[in-house]
Biotite code that builds the C-alpha atoms (Angstrom):
import biotite.structure as struc

atoms = struc.array([
    struc.Atom([-4.731, 19.321, 14.587], chain_id="A", res_id=1, res_name="MET", atom_name="CA", element="C"),
    struc.Atom([-1.702, 17.303, 13.761], chain_id="A", res_id=2, res_name="SER", atom_name="CA", element="C"),
    struc.Atom([-1.318, 15.573, 10.334], chain_id="A", res_id=3, res_name="ALA", atom_name="CA", element="C"),
    struc.Atom([-1.530, 12.187, 12.666], chain_id="A", res_id=4, res_name="ALA", atom_name="CA", element="C"),
    struc.Atom([-5.173, 13.308, 13.708], chain_id="A", res_id=5, res_name="ASP", atom_name="CA", element="C"),
    struc.Atom([-6.343, 12.767, 9.922], chain_id="A", res_id=6, res_name="GLU", atom_name="CA", element="C"),
    struc.Atom([-5.250, 9.015, 9.689], chain_id="A", res_id=7, res_name="LEU", atom_name="CA", element="C"),
    struc.Atom([-9.240, 7.968, 10.046], chain_id="A", res_id=8, res_name="ASP", atom_name="CA", element="C"),
    struc.Atom([-9.306, 4.819, 8.291], chain_id="A", res_id=9, res_name="ARG", atom_name="CA", element="C"),
    struc.Atom([-8.994, 1.485, 9.920], chain_id="A", res_id=10, res_name="ALA", atom_name="CA", element="C"),
    struc.Atom([-6.999, -0.335, 7.667], chain_id="A", res_id=11, res_name="MET", atom_name="CA", element="C"),
    struc.Atom([-5.675, -4.459, 7.281], chain_id="A", res_id=12, res_name="ARG", atom_name="CA", element="C"),
    struc.Atom([-2.080, -4.491, 6.122], chain_id="A", res_id=13, res_name="LEU", atom_name="CA", element="C"),
    struc.Atom([-0.593, -7.200, 4.490], chain_id="A", res_id=14, res_name="SER", atom_name="CA", element="C"),
    struc.Atom([2.804, -8.103, 3.410], chain_id="A", res_id=15, res_name="ARG", atom_name="CA", element="C"),
    struc.Atom([3.800, -10.778, 0.577], chain_id="A", res_id=16, res_name="PRO", atom_name="CA", element="C"),
    struc.Atom([5.455, -13.700, 1.182], chain_id="A", res_id=17, res_name="ASP", atom_name="CA", element="C"),
    struc.Atom([6.432, -15.995, -1.627], chain_id="A", res_id=18, res_name="ARG", atom_name="CA", element="C"),
    struc.Atom([6.137, -19.770, -1.486], chain_id="A", res_id=19, res_name="ILE", atom_name="CA", element="C"),
    struc.Atom([8.832, -21.824, -3.584], chain_id="A", res_id=20, res_name="GLU", atom_name="CA", element="C"),
    struc.Atom([7.520, -25.555, -3.651], chain_id="A", res_id=21, res_name="ALA", atom_name="CA", element="C"),
    struc.Atom([10.010, -28.709, -4.480], chain_id="A", res_id=22, res_name="ALA", atom_name="CA", element="C"),
    struc.Atom([8.178, -28.911, -7.904], chain_id="A", res_id=23, res_name="ASP", atom_name="CA", element="C"),
    struc.Atom([9.757, -25.179, -8.661], chain_id="A", res_id=24, res_name="GLY", atom_name="CA", element="C"),
    struc.Atom([7.022, -23.875, -8.625], chain_id="A", res_id=25, res_name="GLU", atom_name="CA", element="C"),
    struc.Atom([5.940, -20.555, -6.821], chain_id="A", res_id=26, res_name="ALA", atom_name="CA", element="C"),
    struc.Atom([3.221, -18.803, -5.202], chain_id="A", res_id=27, res_name="GLU", atom_name="CA", element="C"),
    struc.Atom([2.607, -15.272, -3.433], chain_id="A", res_id=28, res_name="THR", atom_name="CA", element="C"),
    struc.Atom([0.659, -14.918, -0.314], chain_id="A", res_id=29, res_name="VAL", atom_name="CA", element="C"),
    struc.Atom([-0.189, -12.309, 1.846], chain_id="A", res_id=30, res_name="PHE", atom_name="CA", element="C"),
    struc.Atom([0.076, -12.337, 5.519], chain_id="A", res_id=31, res_name="THR", atom_name="CA", element="C"),
    struc.Atom([-1.683, -9.871, 7.735], chain_id="A", res_id=32, res_name="ASP", atom_name="CA", element="C"),
    struc.Atom([0.640, -8.455, 9.867], chain_id="A", res_id=33, res_name="VAL", atom_name="CA", element="C"),
    struc.Atom([-2.084, -5.917, 11.636], chain_id="A", res_id=34, res_name="GLY", atom_name="CA", element="C"),
    struc.Atom([-3.972, -3.311, 11.860], chain_id="A", res_id=35, res_name="LEU", atom_name="CA", element="C"),
    struc.Atom([-2.862, 0.291, 10.439], chain_id="A", res_id=36, res_name="VAL", atom_name="CA", element="C"),
    struc.Atom([-4.956, 3.882, 10.616], chain_id="A", res_id=37, res_name="PHE", atom_name="CA", element="C"),
    struc.Atom([-4.850, 5.168, 7.240], chain_id="A", res_id=38, res_name="VAL", atom_name="CA", element="C"),
    struc.Atom([-5.764, 8.539, 5.575], chain_id="A", res_id=39, res_name="ALA", atom_name="CA", element="C"),
    struc.Atom([-6.883, 7.695, 2.045], chain_id="A", res_id=40, res_name="LEU", atom_name="CA", element="C"),
    struc.Atom([-7.690, 9.633, -1.080], chain_id="A", res_id=41, res_name="ALA", atom_name="CA", element="C"),
    struc.Atom([-8.321, 9.721, -4.837], chain_id="A", res_id=42, res_name="PRO", atom_name="CA", element="C"),
    struc.Atom([-5.363, 9.878, -6.423], chain_id="A", res_id=43, res_name="ALA", atom_name="CA", element="C"),
    struc.Atom([-4.533, 13.110, -8.482], chain_id="A", res_id=44, res_name="SER", atom_name="CA", element="C"),
    struc.Atom([-2.873, 10.759, -11.436], chain_id="A", res_id=45, res_name="LEU", atom_name="CA", element="C"),
    struc.Atom([-4.482, 8.316, -13.320], chain_id="A", res_id=46, res_name="ALA", atom_name="CA", element="C"),
    struc.Atom([-1.064, 5.989, -14.558], chain_id="A", res_id=47, res_name="GLU", atom_name="CA", element="C"),
    struc.Atom([2.322, 5.855, -13.895], chain_id="A", res_id=48, res_name="ARG", atom_name="CA", element="C"),
    struc.Atom([5.010, 4.893, -16.233], chain_id="A", res_id=49, res_name="GLN", atom_name="CA", element="C"),
    struc.Atom([8.045, 3.065, -15.593], chain_id="A", res_id=50, res_name="VAL", atom_name="CA", element="C"),
    struc.Atom([11.087, 1.859, -17.735], chain_id="A", res_id=51, res_name="SER", atom_name="CA", element="C"),
    struc.Atom([8.649, 2.852, -20.897], chain_id="A", res_id=52, res_name="GLY", atom_name="CA", element="C"),
    struc.Atom([5.855, 0.943, -19.961], chain_id="A", res_id=53, res_name="ARG", atom_name="CA", element="C"),
    struc.Atom([2.631, 0.915, -17.267], chain_id="A", res_id=54, res_name="LEU", atom_name="CA", element="C"),
    struc.Atom([3.451, -0.226, -13.929], chain_id="A", res_id=55, res_name="GLY", atom_name="CA", element="C"),
    struc.Atom([-0.028, 0.303, -12.345], chain_id="A", res_id=56, res_name="GLY", atom_name="CA", element="C"),
    struc.Atom([-2.684, 2.466, -12.465], chain_id="A", res_id=57, res_name="VAL", atom_name="CA", element="C"),
    struc.Atom([-2.523, 4.808, -9.250], chain_id="A", res_id=58, res_name="ALA", atom_name="CA", element="C"),
    struc.Atom([-5.969, 4.874, -8.009], chain_id="A", res_id=59, res_name="THR", atom_name="CA", element="C"),
    struc.Atom([-5.758, 6.210, -3.949], chain_id="A", res_id=60, res_name="HIS", atom_name="CA", element="C"),
    struc.Atom([-2.985, 7.379, -1.921], chain_id="A", res_id=61, res_name="VAL", atom_name="CA", element="C"),
    struc.Atom([-2.062, 6.490, 1.567], chain_id="A", res_id=62, res_name="ALA", atom_name="CA", element="C"),
    struc.Atom([-0.888, 8.199, 4.549], chain_id="A", res_id=63, res_name="ARG", atom_name="CA", element="C"),
    struc.Atom([0.251, 6.229, 7.450], chain_id="A", res_id=64, res_name="LEU", atom_name="CA", element="C"),
    struc.Atom([2.516, 6.391, 10.587], chain_id="A", res_id=65, res_name="ARG", atom_name="CA", element="C"),
    struc.Atom([6.233, 6.421, 9.205], chain_id="A", res_id=66, res_name="SER", atom_name="CA", element="C"),
    struc.Atom([6.681, 3.832, 11.830], chain_id="A", res_id=67, res_name="GLY", atom_name="CA", element="C"),
    struc.Atom([4.654, 1.476, 9.897], chain_id="A", res_id=68, res_name="THR", atom_name="CA", element="C"),
    struc.Atom([7.216, -1.016, 7.682], chain_id="A", res_id=69, res_name="ALA", atom_name="CA", element="C"),
    struc.Atom([5.304, -1.299, 4.101], chain_id="A", res_id=70, res_name="ILE", atom_name="CA", element="C"),
    struc.Atom([6.909, -1.122, 1.081], chain_id="A", res_id=71, res_name="ALA", atom_name="CA", element="C"),
    struc.Atom([5.839, -1.588, -2.924], chain_id="A", res_id=72, res_name="GLY", atom_name="CA", element="C"),
    struc.Atom([4.347, -5.316, -3.456], chain_id="A", res_id=73, res_name="GLY", atom_name="CA", element="C"),
    struc.Atom([2.189, -5.017, 0.221], chain_id="A", res_id=74, res_name="TRP", atom_name="CA", element="C"),
    struc.Atom([-1.774, -5.011, 0.707], chain_id="A", res_id=75, res_name="ARG", atom_name="CA", element="C"),
    struc.Atom([-4.081, -2.688, 2.353], chain_id="A", res_id=76, res_name="LEU", atom_name="CA", element="C"),
    struc.Atom([-7.782, -3.752, 2.550], chain_id="A", res_id=77, res_name="ALA", atom_name="CA", element="C"),
    struc.Atom([-11.143, -2.061, 4.654], chain_id="A", res_id=78, res_name="GLU", atom_name="CA", element="C"),
    struc.Atom([-13.949, -5.031, 3.976], chain_id="A", res_id=79, res_name="GLY", atom_name="CA", element="C"),
    struc.Atom([-13.932, -6.394, 1.042], chain_id="A", res_id=80, res_name="MET", atom_name="CA", element="C"),
    struc.Atom([-11.524, -3.278, -0.759], chain_id="A", res_id=81, res_name="ARG", atom_name="CA", element="C"),
    struc.Atom([-8.118, -4.378, -1.413], chain_id="A", res_id=82, res_name="ALA", atom_name="CA", element="C"),
    struc.Atom([-5.445, -2.313, -2.599], chain_id="A", res_id=83, res_name="PHE", atom_name="CA", element="C"),
    struc.Atom([-1.722, -2.827, -3.752], chain_id="A", res_id=84, res_name="ARG", atom_name="CA", element="C"),
    struc.Atom([1.047, -0.491, -2.734], chain_id="A", res_id=85, res_name="VAL", atom_name="CA", element="C"),
    struc.Atom([3.076, 0.673, -6.400], chain_id="A", res_id=86, res_name="LEU", atom_name="CA", element="C"),
    struc.Atom([5.192, 3.210, -4.338], chain_id="A", res_id=87, res_name="ALA", atom_name="CA", element="C"),
    struc.Atom([5.857, 4.518, -0.847], chain_id="A", res_id=88, res_name="VAL", atom_name="CA", element="C"),
    struc.Atom([7.739, 7.607, -0.411], chain_id="A", res_id=89, res_name="ASP", atom_name="CA", element="C"),
    struc.Atom([8.957, 8.863, 3.325], chain_id="A", res_id=90, res_name="ASP", atom_name="CA", element="C"),
    struc.Atom([9.977, 12.025, 2.379], chain_id="A", res_id=91, res_name="ALA", atom_name="CA", element="C"),
    struc.Atom([8.124, 13.059, 4.712], chain_id="A", res_id=92, res_name="GLY", atom_name="CA", element="C"),
    struc.Atom([8.869, 11.361, 7.689], chain_id="A", res_id=93, res_name="ARG", atom_name="CA", element="C"),
    struc.Atom([9.829, 14.003, 9.593], chain_id="A", res_id=94, res_name="ARG", atom_name="CA", element="C"),
    struc.Atom([5.941, 14.760, 10.107], chain_id="A", res_id=95, res_name="SER", atom_name="CA", element="C"),
    struc.Atom([5.804, 11.391, 11.227], chain_id="A", res_id=96, res_name="GLY", atom_name="CA", element="C"),
    struc.Atom([3.694, 10.119, 8.108], chain_id="A", res_id=97, res_name="LEU", atom_name="CA", element="C"),
    struc.Atom([4.878, 7.970, 4.668], chain_id="A", res_id=98, res_name="VAL", atom_name="CA", element="C"),
    struc.Atom([2.784, 8.205, 1.646], chain_id="A", res_id=99, res_name="THR", atom_name="CA", element="C"),
    struc.Atom([1.416, 5.039, -0.233], chain_id="A", res_id=100, res_name="CYS", atom_name="CA", element="C"),
    struc.Atom([0.426, 5.533, -3.810], chain_id="A", res_id=101, res_name="VAL", atom_name="CA", element="C"),
    struc.Atom([-2.013, 2.511, -4.518], chain_id="A", res_id=102, res_name="LEU", atom_name="CA", element="C"),
    struc.Atom([-3.918, 0.969, -7.123], chain_id="A", res_id=103, res_name="GLU", atom_name="CA", element="C"),
    struc.Atom([-7.399, -0.798, -6.105], chain_id="A", res_id=104, res_name="GLU", atom_name="CA", element="C"),
    struc.Atom([-7.359, -4.116, -7.205], chain_id="A", res_id=105, res_name="GLU", atom_name="CA", element="C"),
    struc.Atom([-10.366, -5.316, -8.776], chain_id="A", res_id=106, res_name="THR", atom_name="CA", element="C"),
    struc.Atom([-11.965, -9.335, -8.163], chain_id="A", res_id=107, res_name="ALA", atom_name="CA", element="C"),
])
């Protein structure tokens, strides 16, 4: 069985878009870019330090096909659950997969 065979969850992938109003206010909205198949697992690390401060709590790790355009700040969603992408590691792209460190968002 290949690594791609483990991609057993269908999740919605969304990219952040910054919308700026004429008065200078800005907000981030998420634009759905489609359905991707993901292998999702709990993270082995509890938190990540970035420049001496907590950059986010890594709750899950996801693997998906390396041809998928994804970057930090994007979002993966499955039903009522949403996950913010903290980091993307494409070192495994030769195997056809990229690994993402995720933080599950709470309502």
